[in-house]
MINUTOR-684469 format. One line per 5 residues: number of its first residue (from 1); their letters; for each residue x, y, z negated of C-alpha. Coordinates in Angstrom, 3 decimals, padded with zeros to 6 digits, m for minus. Example, Ala and Ser with C-alpha at 12.3 -4.5 7.8 and 13.67 -1.06 7.14 Angstrom:
1> as> 012.300:m004.500:m007.800  013.670:m001.060:m007.140
% end
This chain:
1> mcdnr> 126.269:105.400:m100.115  122.819:105.862:m101.634  121.736:102.367:m100.584  124.881:100.846:m102.102  124.293:102.656:m105.353
6> mknli> 120.767:101.244:m105.658  121.920:097.714:m104.803  124.699:097.849:m107.372  122.337:099.057:m110.073  119.903:096.237:m109.319
11> edqln> 122.611:093.596:m109.302  123.888:094.827:m112.679  120.443:094.214:m114.183  119.543:090.985:m112.378  122.415:088.518:m112.675
16> ersfv> 120.678:085.352:m111.582  120.006:085.152:m107.857  116.539:083.691:m108.375  113.395:084.127:m106.321  112.617:087.125:m108.501
21> skfla> 115.831:088.998:m107.840  115.829:088.056:m104.153  112.279:089.337:m103.810  113.005:092.605:m105.564  116.190:093.058:m103.562
26> geisd> 114.312:092.593:m100.298  116.346:089.514:m099.368  113.666:086.836:m099.536  112.732:084.888:m096.413  109.171:084.091:m095.350
31> neldl> 109.526:080.475:m096.505  110.997:081.564:m099.816  108.163:084.049:m100.228  105.632:081.191:m100.121  107.654:079.252:m102.697
36> fknwl> 107.942:082.381:m104.817  104.163:082.877:m104.929  103.709:079.226:m105.906  106.311:079.675:m108.655  104.415:082.706:m109.992
41> aerrd> 101.214:080.677:m110.226  102.785:077.689:m111.991  103.301:079.099:m115.487  102.362:082.204:m117.424  106.001:082.692:m118.452
46> nrkef> 107.021:082.876:m114.788  104.692:085.802:m114.181  105.911:087.455:m117.390  109.547:087.087:m116.281  108.719:088.660:m112.950
51> deene> 106.834:091.565:m114.570  109.799:092.288:m116.853  112.307:092.339:m114.003  109.850:094.297:m111.899  109.834:097.003:m114.583
56> iwqki> 113.644:097.076:m114.489  113.487:097.592:m110.724  111.093:100.465:m111.129  113.270:102.211:m113.725  116.334:101.821:m111.515
61> nlqak> 114.488:103.298:m108.547  113.202:106.212:m110.593  116.760:106.884:m111.788  118.117:106.933:m108.268  115.270:108.538:m106.364
66> ddcfn> 116.266:112.156:m107.008  119.372:111.608:m104.883  117.982:109.108:m102.433  114.302:109.570:m101.769  112.289:111.794:m099.537
71> aekgw> 108.604:110.892:m099.873  107.406:112.241:m096.539  110.189:110.518:m094.624  109.631:107.374:m096.655  105.984:107.070:m095.712
76> knvsd> 106.816:107.655:m092.062  109.484:104.951:m092.107  107.319:102.344:m093.783  104.422:103.126:m091.462  106.713:102.745:m088.442
81> klsdg> 107.987:099.420:m089.736  104.535:098.059:m090.480  102.874:099.382:m087.347  104.683:096.888:m085.133  101.740:095.723:m083.106
86> kthsy> 101.037:092.668:m085.261  097.415:091.903:m085.992  096.197:091.627:m089.558  094.510:088.473:m090.831  091.829:088.314:m093.487
91> nqivv> 091.040:086.120:m096.505  094.564:086.539:m097.822  096.643:088.652:m100.147  098.207:091.641:m098.456  101.986:091.390:m098.839
96> lkkgv> 104.614:094.095:m098.469  108.252:092.901:m098.566  110.723:095.232:m100.201  113.320:094.900:m097.463  111.392:097.278:m095.228
101> fwsmt> 113.760:100.042:m096.233  115.935:100.577:m099.260  115.458:104.239:m100.065  111.718:103.941:m100.764  110.786:103.408:m104.427
106> vaasv> 108.579:100.388:m103.940  108.508:097.201:m106.002  105.633:094.758:m106.410  103.803:091.944:m108.088  103.805:089.941:m104.834
111> ailia> 102.371:092.932:m103.013  103.025:096.540:m104.018  104.473:098.673:m106.797  104.647:102.425:m106.335  106.465:104.802:m108.656
116> fgsff> 106.040:108.380:m107.503  106.067:110.183:m110.849  106.564:113.668:m109.452  103.343:113.451:m107.434  101.131:112.192:m110.250
121> ygtmk> 097.921:113.921:m111.217  095.768:110.915:m112.065  094.568:109.524:m115.364  095.467:111.759:m118.294  095.020:111.449:m122.038
126> kkptf> 092.482:114.067:m123.050  090.129:114.688:m125.931  087.006:112.539:m125.452  083.430:113.751:m125.815  081.922:113.161:m129.263
131> vvnsa> 078.191:112.997:m130.065  077.640:112.891:m133.812  074.323:112.776:m135.667  072.945:111.282:m138.878  072.464:107.851:m137.297
136> ytmvq> 075.571:107.220:m135.195  078.723:108.521:m133.565  079.191:108.115:m129.807  082.523:108.682:m128.040  082.849:108.959:m124.251
141> trege> 085.685:109.327:m121.788  084.956:110.662:m118.346  086.272:108.988:m115.226  089.886:109.965:m114.708  090.543:110.300:m118.459
146> ratit> 091.880:108.145:m121.307  091.753:108.735:m125.048  092.760:107.136:m128.349  090.556:107.465:m131.418  090.772:106.178:m134.988
151> lpdst> 087.660:104.626:m136.543  086.727:105.171:m140.217  088.376:101.828:m141.133  091.703:102.932:m139.519  091.170:100.724:m136.456
156> rvtmn> 092.718:102.420:m133.410  090.815:102.248:m130.134  092.348:103.307:m126.817  089.587:103.969:m124.306  090.060:103.739:m120.562
161> sgsti> 088.326:106.090:m118.141  084.559:105.999:m117.830  084.002:104.251:m121.187  081.643:104.692:m124.135  081.719:103.394:m127.694
166> ryssd> 079.107:103.867:m130.389  079.074:103.028:m134.092  076.664:103.766:m136.924  077.142:106.494:m139.502  077.635:103.862:m142.223
171> fnvnd> 080.398:102.060:m140.325  082.759:100.236:m142.715  080.338:100.525:m145.652  078.648:097.135:m145.404  079.957:095.985:m142.031
176> reiwl> 082.024:097.057:m139.028  079.926:097.032:m135.858  080.687:098.857:m132.629  079.120:098.876:m129.165  081.302:099.195:m126.058
181> lgeay> 080.550:099.941:m122.429  083.639:100.187:m120.215  087.168:099.208:m121.193  089.068:099.607:m124.455  092.080:098.244:m126.313
186> fdvan> 091.607:097.528:m130.020  094.276:097.547:m132.720  092.074:096.326:m135.556  092.641:097.173:m139.221  092.779:093.961:m141.240
191> nsdkp> 089.732:093.242:m143.394  088.652:089.593:m143.493  085.678:090.450:m145.713  084.236:092.731:m143.034  085.161:091.452:m139.550
196> lqvhl> 084.972:093.974:m136.726  082.138:093.091:m134.339  082.291:094.517:m130.822  078.993:094.140:m128.942  079.141:094.196:m125.138
201> inklt> 076.228:095.052:m122.826  073.843:092.818:m124.826  075.697:089.798:m123.476  078.321:088.803:m126.022  080.090:089.796:m129.214
206> vvatg> 083.801:089.767:m130.046  084.594:089.213:m133.737  088.004:090.130:m135.197  089.654:090.954:m138.524  093.177:092.278:m137.906
211> tkfni> 094.371:091.765:m134.352  095.051:093.372:m130.957  092.937:092.703:m127.876  091.525:094.285:m124.732  087.950:094.240:m123.470
216> fahna> 086.804:095.014:m119.925  083.003:095.402:m119.772  081.743:097.775:m117.095  078.103:097.660:m116.016  079.063:097.697:m112.346
221> enrie> 081.231:094.578:m112.640  079.947:091.013:m112.693  082.451:089.863:m115.303  083.350:090.705:m118.881  086.985:090.032:m119.825
226> tslee> 088.419:089.694:m123.328  092.229:089.350:m123.476  093.980:088.616:m126.786  097.464:089.990:m127.420  097.970:089.230:m131.126
231> gsiqv> 096.140:087.445:m133.942  092.888:085.605:m133.280  089.341:086.480:m132.280  086.134:084.641:m131.593  083.744:085.302:m128.741
236> eipgk> 080.065:084.691:m129.360  077.767:084.255:m126.355  074.029:083.642:m126.860  073.174:080.004:m126.179  076.814:078.855:m126.086
241> diiyv> 079.338:077.522:m128.579  081.603:080.031:m130.291  084.920:080.408:m128.432  088.025:080.670:m130.610  090.746:082.574:m128.775
246> tpgqq> 094.508:082.429:m129.343  097.181:084.934:m128.187  097.781:084.831:m124.452  094.257:083.647:m123.677  091.495:085.438:m121.829
251> vvyfk> 087.764:084.754:m121.957  085.902:085.684:m118.772  082.102:085.785:m118.850  080.252:085.987:m115.511  077.000:087.853:m115.962
256> nnntv> 075.243:086.778:m112.768  075.268:083.030:m113.518  075.822:083.001:m117.307  079.062:081.009:m117.087  082.279:081.393:m119.052
261> mvkdv> 085.938:080.549:m118.406  088.912:080.493:m120.779  092.386:080.740:m119.266  095.995:081.541:m120.103  097.125:084.931:m118.811
266> tvesf> 099.969:087.412:m119.065  098.188:089.848:m121.353  100.569:092.664:m120.435  098.968:092.698:m116.993  095.565:093.486:m118.506
271> iswke> 096.646:096.151:m120.995  099.100:097.996:m118.730  096.469:100.675:m118.073  097.341:102.096:m121.523  100.727:103.025:m120.044
276> nklrf> 099.094:104.572:m116.987  099.617:101.507:m114.810  096.948:100.192:m112.473  097.381:096.454:m111.834  095.563:094.169:m109.395
281> ndtpf> 095.928:090.389:m109.379  094.381:088.783:m106.302  091.681:091.446:m106.600  089.015:091.809:m103.875  089.203:095.066:m101.952
286> eealr> 085.837:096.365:m103.150  086.693:095.700:m106.796  090.099:097.353:m106.373  088.416:100.477:m104.986  085.999:100.577:m107.945
291> niarr> 088.973:100.561:m110.331  090.723:103.265:m108.311  087.503:105.313:m108.302  087.233:105.184:m112.097  090.853:106.119:m112.605
296> ynvtf> 090.945:109.046:m110.161  087.336:110.224:m110.490  086.486:109.765:m106.819  083.831:107.877:m104.871  084.332:105.478:m101.965
301> eiqdt> 082.310:104.752:m098.868  083.339:101.534:m097.075  082.198:101.692:m093.456  083.455:098.299:m092.277  082.574:095.152:m094.244
306> rllel> 085.509:093.230:m092.739  087.741:095.052:m095.207  085.922:093.350:m098.100  087.695:090.103:m097.202  091.076:091.535:m098.241
311> kytat> 092.618:090.904:m101.663  095.426:092.752:m103.408  098.011:091.902:m106.011  099.624:095.199:m106.878  100.888:097.560:m109.545
316> fides> 100.582:101.336:m109.180  102.395:103.653:m111.587  102.288:107.447:m111.880  101.113:108.316:m108.401  098.448:110.512:m106.852
321> iedvm> 095.337:109.231:m105.116  096.916:110.215:m101.788  099.927:108.004:m102.523  097.718:105.044:m103.430  095.587:105.363:m100.320
326> qmlks> 098.610:105.875:m098.081  100.196:102.671:m099.347  096.964:100.692:m098.921  096.746:102.045:m095.405  100.356:101.030:m094.713
331> vspmr> 099.687:097.373:m095.543  096.061:097.054:m094.431  094.043:097.355:m091.210  092.305:100.470:m092.490  092.222:104.216:m092.279
336> ytiin> 090.692:106.734:m094.653  089.547:110.332:m094.997  089.433:112.248:m098.290  086.627:114.814:m098.439  086.569:117.433:m101.212
341> rttvs> 082.969:118.405:m101.918  080.857:121.112:m103.527  077.090:121.492:m103.666  075.614:123.822:m101.101  073.389:125.693:m103.569
346> dktyl> 075.711:126.698:m106.419  079.174:125.606:m105.261  079.392:123.095:m108.126  082.369:120.751:m107.803  081.516:117.156:m106.889
351> kpkii> 083.749:114.099:m106.927  085.963:113.820:m103.851  084.644:111.224:m101.444  086.966:108.807:m099.641  085.632:107.222:m096.472
356> vthn> 087.345:103.929:m095.617  086.954:102.141:m092.327  088.695:099.555:m090.157  091.706:100.769:m088.239
% end
């Protein structure tokens, strides 16, 4: 009865029996799955359509899960289904098909989507750390935290975990300059006479008047990403021509070889972290773990380099670190151990450490 209820709810929302609805309903064949992935890659609008219907699936599952879902039983069932003796291959995206069993609240962007709201204790909006003196103001979010601040010009900045911004004490007097390390979403107050200039790790500058965009610029990552949602911006890179960006475009700068790429993207996929979503799009395993580490304030130790060949396309929503790791384990040839740590001398709390190795 519970399964029928979920199917009926899904069919009410998804009228067209397309690849999207078949995938979400767990009725897609292996051949159709290959065609579906090709369809996703063809056009930006295709990925956007899938993301929208994927969100509908998630909401339906959350609505029904109180009556239908038992998390412990769910993990056991999916593990039993996936642990069927088949060997795992590398250099490919890990795929989990939704038809494994109906009562589990899993949907995916080609791989995984988890929605375990009642178990969530991850990234939270908290008050950031402010350092204010006569020369500048510095704002920091710790790993595992997000925050939204308003600059003196009324620009709103939403900061992701482990990020820092700094601006001078005379911000918005003669100019609007800000320095960013980490990730932040900008909703810029319009002032064409004084464009907002966002400087990134001494590598490039994003210039905007009134617009909305996201910047990803962590020291530990090789790339800097600027994704434009609304309006227009320009990206200035020393020694290169100015790049004029239009909505739906992303500029990716690779620090190690000083190269740049401009591409069309579904911007929603890159700003979903503001809504507490963690998205991966063909993301290497090591990079995915770095993002997870920042969000949940943990550290990782990878003990088998073969795992670095895996890539993930996934969306995680409102789940605990245990849920994330359990799902990765269910679809990957890996096992993990979470170690809670304190210092020996004064019992000071340290970040939990997660050891990951080949299964």
